[in-house]
C-alpha positions in Angstrom: -27.2 -12.3 -10.5 -25.2 -10.7 -7.7 -26.9 -8.9 -4.8 -25.8 -8.1 -1.3 -26.7 -6.2 1.9 -24.3 -4.7 4.4 -24.4 -2.5 7.5 -27.3 -4.6 8.9 -27.5 -5.7 12.5 -30.9 -7.1 13.5 -32.9 -10.3 13.8 -35.8 -10.7 11.3 -37.9 -13.3 9.7 -39.5 -13.0 6.3 -38.7 -11.8 2.8 -35.2 -10.4 2.3 -35.3 -9.6 -1.4 -37.9 -9.8 -4.2 -36.4 -10.6 -7.6 -38.4 -10.3 -10.9 -37.4 -12.2 -14.0 -38.5 -11.6 -17.6 -38.7 -14.5 -20.0 -36.7 -14.0 -23.2 -37.4 -17.5 -24.6 -39.3 -20.6 -23.8 -37.7 -23.2 -21.6 -37.1 -24.3 -18.0 -34.3 -23.0 -15.7 -33.4 -24.0 -12.2 -32.9 -21.4 -9.4 -29.6 -22.1 -7.6 -28.0 -20.2 -4.8 -24.2 -20.3 -5.5 -22.3 -21.6 -2.4 -19.1 -20.3 -1.0 -17.3 -23.5 -2.0 -18.4 -22.9 -5.6 -17.4 -19.2 -5.6 -15.4 -18.0 -2.5 -15.7 -14.4 -3.7 -19.4 -14.1 -4.5 -20.9 -17.2 -3.0 -24.0 -17.0 -0.8 -23.7 -16.5 3.0 -24.7 -14.4 5.9 -22.0 -12.6 7.8 -21.7 -10.6 11.0 -20.7 -6.9 11.6 -17.0 -7.7 11.0 -17.7 -9.6 7.8 -17.1 -13.0 9.5 -19.1 -15.6 7.7 -22.0 -17.2 9.6 -22.9 -20.8 8.7 -25.9 -20.5 6.4 -28.3 -23.2 5.2 -29.1 -22.7 1.5 -32.2 -24.2 -0.2 -32.5 -23.9 -4.0 -35.7 -22.6 -5.4 -38.1 -24.3 -7.7 -37.5 -24.4 -11.5 -38.8 -21.5 -13.5 -40.7 -22.4 -16.7 -41.2 -19.8 -19.5 -43.9 -20.9 -21.9 -45.6 -18.8 -24.6 -49.4 -18.4 -24.9 -51.6 -20.9 -26.7 -51.4 -20.2 -30.5 -53.5 -21.3 -33.4 -52.2 -23.6 -36.1 -48.6 -22.8 -36.8 -47.9 -20.7 -39.9 -44.7 -20.1 -41.8 -44.1 -16.9 -39.9 -40.6 -17.1 -38.4 -40.2 -16.8 -34.6 -38.6 -13.6 -33.5 -35.7 -14.3 -31.1 -34.3 -11.3 -29.3 -30.6 -11.2 -29.0 -29.2 -12.4 -25.6 -28.9 -9.7 -23.0 -25.5 -8.0 -22.8 -23.5 -9.0 -19.7 -22.9 -6.5 -17.0 -19.6 -4.7 -17.8 -16.7 -5.6 -15.6 -13.5 -3.8 -14.7 -10.8 -5.2 -17.0 -7.6 -3.2 -17.0 -5.3 -3.3 -20.0 -2.4 -5.6 -19.4 0.7 -3.5 -19.5 3.8 -5.3 -18.3 5.6 -3.0 -15.9 9.0 -3.7 -14.2 9.4 -3.4 -10.5 10.6 0.1 -9.4 14.4 0.4 -9.6 16.1 -0.5 -6.4 13.1 -1.9 -4.6 13.1 -5.5 -3.4 9.7 -6.8 -4.4 9.0 -10.5 -4.8 6.1 -12.6 -6.0 3.6 -13.5 -3.3 4.7 -10.5 -1.2 1.7 -10.7 1.1 1.3 -14.4 1.6 -1.8 -16.3 0.5 -4.1 -15.9 -1.3 -1.7 -15.8 -4.2 -3.7 -16.0 -7.4 -1.1 -14.6 -9.8 2.5 -15.3 -10.8 3.6 -11.6 -11.3 4.9 -9.1 -8.8 2.9 -6.4 -7.1 5.3 -3.5 -6.4 3.1 -0.4 -6.2 4.9 1.8 -3.7 3.8 5.0 -1.9 6.9 6.5 -0.4 4.9 8.9 1.7 3.3 6.1 3.7 6.4 4.2 5.0 6.8 2.7 1.5 3.5 0.8 1.5 3.9 -1.9 -1.2 1.3 -3.5 -3.4 -2.4 -2.8 -4.2 -3.7 -6.3 -4.7 -3.2 -6.4 -8.5 -0.1 -7.7 -10.3 1.8 -4.9 -12.0 1.3 -6.4 -15.4 -2.4 -5.5 -15.2 -2.1 -2.3 -13.2 -3.5 1.0 -14.4 -0.9 2.8 -12.3 1.9 0.7 -10.9 3.0 3.5 -8.6 -0.4 3.8 -6.9 -1.3 1.2 -4.2 -4.6 2.9 -3.3 -6.9 3.7 -6.2 -7.5 0.6 -8.4 -9.3 -2.0 -6.3 -10.8 -1.4 -2.9 -10.1 -4.8 -1.5 -9.3 -5.0 2.2 -8.4 -7.8 4.7 -11.6 -9.7 5.5 -13.0 -10.5 7.9 -12.2 -7.1 9.5 -8.9 -7.2 11.4 -10.8 -6.0 14.4 -12.4 -9.4 14.6 -9.9 -11.7 12.9 -6.2 -10.8 13.0 -5.4 -13.2 10.2 -7.6 -11.5 7.6 -6.1 -11.2 4.2 -7.1 -9.4 1.0 -8.2 -11.2 -2.2 -8.5 -10.2 -5.8 -12.2 -9.2 -5.8 -14.2 -6.4 -4.2 -17.0 -8.3 -2.5 -19.7 -7.4 -0.1 -17.4 -8.7 2.7 -14.9 -5.9 1.9 -17.7 -3.4 2.1 -18.8 -4.7 5.5 -15.2 -4.8 6.8 -14.7 -1.1 5.9 -18.1 -0.4 7.6 -16.8 -2.2 10.7 -13.8 0.3 10.9 -16.2 3.2 10.3 -18.4 2.0 13.2 -15.2 1.6 15.4 -14.4 5.3 14.8 -11.0 4.4 13.3 -9.1 7.6 12.9 -5.4 8.5 12.9 -4.2 8.1 16.5 -6.8 5.6 17.6 -5.8 2.1 18.5 -8.0 0.6 15.8 -6.2 2.7 13.2 -2.6 2.6 14.4 -2.3 -1.1 15.3 -1.0 -3.8 12.9 -3.2 -6.8 13.8 -2.0 -8.9 10.8 1.7 -8.1 11.3 2.3 -7.1 7.7 4.2 -3.9 8.6 1.2 -1.6 7.6 -1.1 0.3 10.0 -4.5 -1.3 9.9 -6.1 2.1 9.3 -4.1 2.5 6.0 -5.5 -0.9 4.8 -9.1 0.3 5.1 -8.8 4.1 4.7 -8.9 6.0 1.4 -9.1 9.7 0.4 -12.0 10.4 -1.9 -10.9 12.4 -5.0 -12.8 14.5 -7.5 -14.8 12.3 -9.9 -15.1 9.4 -7.4 -11.5 8.2 -7.6 -9.6 7.0 -4.6 -6.4 8.4 -3.2 -4.1 7.6 -0.2 -5.4 7.5 3.4 -6.6 10.8 4.9 -6.7 9.7 8.5 -10.4 8.9 8.9 -12.6 6.0 7.7 -16.0 7.5 6.8 -19.3 6.2 5.5 -18.4 7.7 2.1 -15.6 5.2 1.7 -18.0 2.4 2.5 -20.2 3.7 -0.3 -17.3 3.8 -2.8 -16.4 0.2 -1.9 -20.1 -0.8 -2.4 -20.0 0.9 -5.9 -16.9 -1.2 -6.8 -18.7 -4.3 -5.6 -21.7 -3.6 -7.8 -19.5 -3.3 -10.8 -17.5 -6.5 -10.0 -14.2 -4.6 -9.6 -11.4 -7.2 -9.5 -8.1 -8.2 -10.9 -6.5 -11.6 -11.6 -4.0 -11.6 -8.8 -4.6 -11.3 -5.1 -1.6 -10.0 -3.1 -1.7 -8.3 0.3 -0.4 -4.9 1.2 3.1 -4.9 2.8 6.0 -2.6 3.4 9.3 -2.9 1.5 11.9 -5.3 2.8 15.0 -3.9 4.5 18.0 -6.1 4.7 21.4 -6.1 6.5 24.2 -4.3 4.8 21.9 -1.9 3.0 24.6 0.6 2.2 27.5 -1.6 1.1 30.9 -1.5 2.8 32.1 -0.6 5.3 29.8 -3.0 7.2 30.8 -2.9 10.8 27.6 -4.4 12.3 25.2 -7.3 11.7 21.8 -5.7 12.2 19.6 -3.8 9.9 19.5 0.0 9.3 16.0 0.9 8.2 15.5 4.5 9.2 12.9 5.6 6.7 11.6 9.1 5.8 7.8 9.3 6.1 6.6 12.8 5.4 4.0 14.4 3.2 5.7 17.8 3.6 9.3 16.9 3.1 9.5 13.7 1.1 13.2 12.8 0.4 12.5 9.9 -2.0 12.6 7.3 0.8 16.1 7.9 2.1 17.0 4.8 4.0 19.4 4.4 6.9 21.3 6.7 9.2 24.5 4.8 9.7 23.4 3.1 12.9 21.7 -0.3 13.3 18.1 0.1 14.4 18.7 -1.8 17.7 20.8 1.1 19.0 18.9 3.9 17.3 17.4 6.7 19.3 14.8 7.1 16.6 14.6 4.4 14.0 12.4 6.6 11.8 14.9 9.4 11.5 17.9 9.1 9.2 19.2 12.6 9.8 19.6 13.5 13.5 21.6 10.9 15.3 25.0 10.8 13.8 26.5 13.3 11.4 28.8 11.0 9.5 29.2 11.7 5.8 31.2 10.2 2.9 34.8 11.2 3.6 36.9 12.3 1.8 34.3 14.6 0.2 32.7 13.0 -2.8 33.7 16.1 -4.8 37.3 14.8 -4.8 36.7 11.1 -4.2 33.4 9.6 -5.6 34.2 6.3 -4.0 34.0 7.6 -0.5 31.8 5.9 2.2 30.5 6.8 5.6 31.9 5.1 8.7 30.5 4.6 12.2 32.1 7.6 14.0 32.0 11.4 13.5 35.7 12.3 12.9 37.5 15.5 11.8 37.4 14.1 8.3 33.6 14.3 8.3 33.8 18.0 9.4 36.3 18.8 6.7 34.2 17.1 4.0 31.0 19.1 5.0 33.1 22.3 5.0 34.3 21.4 1.5 30.7 21.3 0.3 30.0 24.6 2.0 33.1 26.1 0.3 31.7 24.8 -3.1 28.4 26.6 -2.6 26.4 23.4 -2.6 22.7 24.3 -2.6 19.5 23.0 -4.2 19.9 23.4 -8.0 23.7 23.4 -8.0 25.6 20.5 -9.6 27.4 19.8 -6.4 24.1 19.4 -4.5 22.0 17.5 -7.2 24.5 15.0 -8.5 25.0 11.4 -7.1 28.7 10.8 -7.5 28.8 7.6 -5.4 25.7 6.1 -7.2 23.8 5.2 -4.0 20.5 6.8 -5.2 20.7 9.8 -2.9 21.6 13.3 -3.9 25.1 14.2 -2.7 23.6 17.4 -1.2 21.3 15.3 1.1 24.3 13.4 2.4 26.1 16.5 3.6 23.2 18.9 4.4 21.3 19.1 7.7 18.9 21.6 9.2 20.3 22.8 12.6 17.4 22.8 15.1 16.9 25.2 18.1 17.3 22.3 20.4 20.8 21.7 19.1 19.7 18.6 17.2 19.7 18.1 13.5 16.8 17.8 11.1 16.5 16.9 7.4 18.2 18.9 4.7 17.2 22.5 4.3 18.6 23.0 0.8 22.1 24.5 1.5 25.3 23.1 3.1 26.4 25.9 5.4 29.1 26.7 7.9 26.6 26.0 10.7 26.3 22.4 9.4 30.1 22.0 9.6 30.0 23.5 13.1 27.3 21.0 14.2 29.4 18.1 12.9 32.4 19.5 14.8 30.4 19.5 18.1 29.6 15.8 17.5 33.3 15.1 16.8 34.2 16.7 20.1 31.5 14.6 21.8 32.9 11.5 20.2 29.5 10.6 18.7 29.5 7.1 17.2 27.6 3.8 16.8 28.7 0.2 16.4 27.6 -0.2 12.8 28.7 1.8 9.7 26.1 1.7 6.9 25.8 4.2 4.2 22.7 6.3 3.3 20.8 5.0 0.3 17.3 4.9 -1.1 14.7 2.2 -0.8 16.3 -1.3 -0.8 
């Protein structure tokens, strides 16, 4: 039997729970409280408001004897033995081997211990800085592209109290309590409790505990506020023993040096990453400048308007370099002359095979401030003029990577 209480904060003496048993056959059974050493997920313990275990003395109960009433002399009437009670249904997803997403570096044990499986866990949500992994190995994932909805396991104890907290493979009462701790801390987008990264896994702590409640009780990506309703959903998963056989921890994708191939004129990393619900660009990665000299390491569009030159229309093997030259201006103008816009072959194709639409490599949105924003769907004369201004200003950086999608 599994039972649990959460959201409690008081001192009391007396009866905590009353359990009633029904005899189904004659015999004697011991009453044993399962310890944490016997079952780290569902063992018996008290814990505090942040789901930190409190040393708990356990005393097993007496044995329970089930005996039938006194009966007269036995006859040949057979004894009726009811069938055994059906076990509580558990969540067991169908094993469907799924390869890691193309182009994403995802390795076994991506989140560190506990590592209870031997598969990879590569669920990726490109809208949330490429959050990677949902706690279940992809071979048993209902949706290997969804790191949010399958199992509501979180780092326990709550990262607010223990920065080293990690997820495991089982939704336990500790997960419920940890989510409740973030609810009590008023963790919302913009607050320190939500925005920090106490366990240094590259993911906002708020994202690890926050979910959006969908129609039918399903879970979606974070909505910016950890509410009591999320606590209740986690408690419902605990009551149905929701789990999976692995036990990975949520992390962001890796980004390595030389992400775009040659020319490679620097030795840093170039991890500018598009994070936008409104304008998702399939996780375009890198802006041509190493991050240590980036004015905005989250913006792959505005700093330097270098493009593959000569234009990919005439030379599919072209690369970007580390300086805005007149060749960049001419290549952008060539795409303008070709009428490159969303839906056209010139815009939609990927001649250099880097996983990014060619249109995105040459297209920018000129901003009122004079800066540049993400593609607006058409390569225009204004784009070429903006590049010409950067050429006149000798805009450059010391690296020279090429735009590509997630590593």
